[in-house]
C-alpha positions as CSV (number, residue, x, y, z in Angstrom):
1,M,-15.9,24.2,-6.5
2,S,-15.0,20.6,-5.5
3,E,-11.8,18.8,-6.0
4,T,-12.7,15.8,-7.8
5,S,-10.4,14.1,-10.2
6,P,-12.1,13.9,-13.8
7,P,-12.9,10.2,-14.3
8,S,-10.2,9.4,-16.7
9,A,-7.5,10.5,-13.9
10,R,-9.5,8.3,-11.1
11,N,-8.3,4.8,-10.2
12,R,-10.7,2.3,-10.9
13,W,-10.8,-0.8,-8.9
14,Y,-10.4,-3.0,-11.9
15,K,-6.9,-1.1,-12.8
16,Q,-5.6,-2.1,-9.7
17,L,-2.7,-4.8,-9.4
18,Y,-3.6,-6.3,-6.1
19,V,-7.0,-6.8,-7.5
20,W,-6.1,-9.0,-10.0
21,V,-3.4,-10.8,-7.8
22,L,-6.5,-11.8,-5.6
23,V,-8.7,-12.7,-8.3
24,G,-6.0,-14.7,-9.5
25,I,-5.8,-16.6,-6.1
26,A,-9.6,-17.1,-5.9
27,A,-9.4,-18.6,-9.5
28,G,-6.5,-21.0,-9.0
29,I,-8.4,-22.1,-5.2
30,A,-11.6,-22.4,-7.4
31,L,-10.1,-24.8,-10.1
32,G,-8.0,-26.6,-7.7
33,A,-11.0,-27.4,-5.9
34,A,-13.3,-28.3,-9.0
35,A,-10.6,-30.0,-11.0
36,P,-7.9,-31.0,-9.0
37,G,-6.4,-33.2,-12.4
38,V,-5.8,-30.2,-14.2
39,A,-2.8,-29.3,-11.4
40,T,-1.3,-32.7,-12.3
41,Q,-1.4,-31.1,-16.0
42,L,-0.2,-27.9,-15.2
43,Q,2.9,-28.9,-13.0
44,P,5.6,-28.8,-15.9
45,L,4.4,-25.3,-16.3
46,G,4.8,-24.1,-12.5
47,D,8.1,-26.0,-12.2
48,S,9.5,-24.1,-15.4
49,F,8.2,-20.6,-13.9
50,V,10.0,-21.4,-10.5
51,N,13.2,-22.5,-12.2
52,L,13.2,-19.4,-14.4
53,I,12.5,-17.3,-11.1
54,K,15.6,-18.8,-9.4
55,M,17.8,-18.4,-12.7
56,V,16.9,-14.4,-12.6
57,I,17.6,-14.3,-8.8
58,T,21.8,-14.7,-8.8
59,P,22.1,-12.2,-11.9
60,V,20.2,-9.5,-10.0
61,V,21.6,-10.1,-6.9
62,F,24.9,-10.1,-8.1
63,V,24.0,-6.7,-10.1
64,T,22.8,-5.3,-7.1
65,V,25.7,-5.6,-4.8
66,V,28.4,-4.6,-7.6
67,T,26.1,-1.5,-8.3
68,G,26.1,-0.9,-4.5
69,I,30.0,-1.3,-4.7
70,A,30.5,1.2,-7.3
71,G,28.1,3.6,-5.8
72,V,30.4,3.6,-2.6
73,G,33.6,4.9,-4.6
74,K,31.5,7.8,-6.0
75,L,30.3,8.9,-2.4
76,R,34.0,9.6,-1.6
77,E,34.3,12.3,-4.6
78,V,31.6,14.4,-3.4
């Protein structure tokens, strides 16, 4: 018997995240080359996305540090 996975369990190329990231990069390059004026219209959307990422970074770092410090105290009990 061969040890092949059933078709439903196999990873399809179109279900992989890195494939869609590469497709998005290629689409962005193509759109930027074909219609550069669209970039100026989409700039507020990009700026908003970057600002949202900046807003999330500080709480994530804070929670990570606090969780790490709290975990050190539990190691002494073990």
